[in-house]
N, C-alpha and C positions, 0 to 999 in steps of 0.2 A: 644625390646626383646634381651636379651644377646645372643651373638654368641656363639654356641657350639664349633665351630671350633677354636675361639680364646682361649678357655680354655685349649687347648693342647699347647699353645704357652709358652714355657720355657724361653723366652728371660729375661735376668736379674738374672737367677738362676744358681747357682754353684753346680756342681755335682761331686762326687767322685764314680769311679766305680772300684772295685777291679777285679783281674783276667781278665783284659780288653784287653789283647793283641791278644786274638783269641776267636773263639767259641762265646758262648752265651754272655759272657762278652763284647766282641767287637761289637756285634751287638746291644746291649743295650746301650753302650756308643754312637755308631754312631747314633742310633735313637734319643737319648737325644740332641746330638750335631746339628743334623739336625732340630730339633724343637726348637733351640735357645739358649740351655743351654751352658754355659761355662763347659767344661768337663775336669776332671782330669783322665787321663787314668793311671791306675796303675796295675802293675804286678811285678814279681820279677826282671825281667831284664831291665836295662835302655835302652838299644838299642832297645829292642822290643817295649816298650812303647813310645819312642821317634819316632819310624816309624809309628806308629799308629796314634799318635797326628799329625805328619807331613801330613800324608794323610788326616786328617780332615781339617787341616788348608788349604790344596790345595783346598778344596771345598768351602772355605770362612767360615768355621766354627771356633769357639774359643776352643782351646784345648791344653793342655800341659801334658807331661808325668813325673810321679814321681814313681820312683821304690820303692817297698816295699814288704817284706816278711811278710804277715799278722801274722805269728806266732811269729814274733819278736816285742815285745811292744814298744821298742825304735823307730823301723821303722814305726810302726803305728802312733806314736806320731809325728814323722816327717812328715808323710803324711798329718796329720791334720794341722800341724804348717805351712808347706810350702803351703798348699792350701789356708789357711787364709792370709798368707804373700802375695801371688800372687793375689788372687781374692778379699779378704776382708772378706770372710765369707763362710758358707757352707749351702746349702739348701737341697740338695739330697744326700743320701748314698745308693749305691747299693752294698751290701755284696755278691759277687759272687764266689770269690776265695774259692776253696775247694780242699780237697786231700782225696784219698783212696789208700793207698800204699799196701794193701793186697786184695786178691781175694780168697774166700774159706770158710770153715766152721769158725763160730765165736770162736770156741775153738782153733783154730790156730792162733788167733790174740794175739801177745805178748803185754806186757805192754807198750813198747816204742810205738808200732803202734797204740795201744788204745789212748795213750796221745797224739800223733800227730795228730790222726783224731779229737779228741776232742779240742785240742788247736786251730787247723785252721778252723774247721767247726763250732765251737760253741763259744769258747772264743774270737776269734778274731772278729766276727760280734758284739758281745756284747761289746767289748772294743772299736771298732771303732765308733759305733754308740754312746756309752757314751762320748767318747772324742770329738765328733762332736756336741754333745747335746747342750753345752752352745751356740754355734754360731747359730745353727738352732732355738733355743728357742728365742734368741735376735732378729732373723730375722722374726720370728712368722709364718712361713709357711713351715715347714720342712716336708720331706718324706723319710723314711727308708724302703727299700725294700731288703728283705733277700731272697736269692735264696735256696730253699729247694730241694725237689725231690719227685717223686711218692713213693720213699722208705721212706720218712718221713711220710707218711699216712699208708703204709703197707710194712713191711720189705721185702727187695728183696734178693733172694737167692744169696749167694756168697759175698754179700756185706752188711752184717748184722749190723756190728758196724758203717758203714758209714751211714745206714738207721737209726740207733739209734741217730746218731749225728744230722741227719736232722729232726727227730722228736723232738729233743731238741730244735733245732732251730725254729720250729713252734711255741712251747710253749713260748720261749724266746720273739718272735715277739708279741705274744698275751699280754704278761705281759708288754712289753714296750708300746704297743698300749693303754692299759688301764692307765698306769702311765703317759703317756705323751700327752694324748689327750688334756687336758686343757692347755697345753703349745703350742698348734698349730702344734704339730708334729704327723704325721700319720706313722704307722708301718705296712706294709703288706708283705705277703709271696707270692712268685711264686714257684709252684712246676712242675718243667719240667718233662716230661716223657723221652722218648727216642729221643734224638735230635742228628743230625749228626755233631758230633764234634771230635777233637782228643782225648778228654777225653773218649769218648764211642766207639772208633775206633774198639776195640777188639769185639764188638757186631756187628756192622753194616758191617764190613768186612767179618763176618763170614756167608756164605749162609745158613747153617743150622739153625743158631740162628735167622737170619732175617726171615726165613720162618715160624718159631715157632711165632715170635713176630707179624708178619703181620696176623696171625690167632687170636692172643690174643688182638690186638688193633683194636676197633671197625672201625677206619678210615683206617685200613690196610695198614698203612705206618708209617715211623719216619719222625720227623720235621726237618726243616732248622732252624738255629740260629735266622734268621729274624722273625720266627713265634713267638718267645718270646718277641721281642723287643717292638712290638706294646703295649703289656700290661704293659711293664716297662714304657712307655712314659705315658700311661693312669694313672698308679698309682703314677708316680712322678708329674703330672700336676694338675691344677685345675679341669680337667675333672673327676678326682677322688677325689675330695675334701671331700666327705662323706664316704669314704672308709678307715676304719682302723680295724687292727686285722683280716683282710681277709686272706684266703688261697685260691689261684687261681691256678688251675691245668692247665697245658699246656701239655696234654698227649694224645690227639686223642681218648679220651673216656676210657683210660685204666683202671682209677679207678672207673668207674661207677659201 
């Protein structure tokens, strides 16, 4: 009988995680590294990704840092090229980096902010996965995990265009899942709810907002980043080998 535990082993796999210097991205990168993957920690600042990668190596895990602003196509290509140069290929891509430069009614979002949201939250995941695709196909067992949001299922007040971008990311993922299934590449979505990160600090540091959220969320709390990492490991590994095109919410029941 095959060992279920062994299916979570990521030894020999190479993973790129964007937005991995902190928060959910760092937790997912750490989870992959702990399960044996060679991890490329990526974010905008080289010193930040170097520090995270060094902390993993201190644990005996394999990791390097490659700075990348995902909205810059040249930097995206460099991320792919440097990963292949260092590790020989790519097996796992987690598109976690995102932006939301505005908060308020969608009518107040100007053209430049709209373009920035779409470039970082939709175009970048598309381009990174597309550029990693030849390597993943050649290795025959790829996994792309796109990080959406509860807003991608139902638009959130104050972050409407961000929510639209996360809905587009869900459909992009389903399209790639259909097109790439016969190439041995799975594409799935994780939709975090309210997670205690720097990105969401304006929410969880506000007692009034938190009191309201705790009433709205069936589990009556927000999550820690580590509570997303386990699902990422599952979807990246052979434990999730029959999962593609799925949208998995990590939201304490908010979207029920």
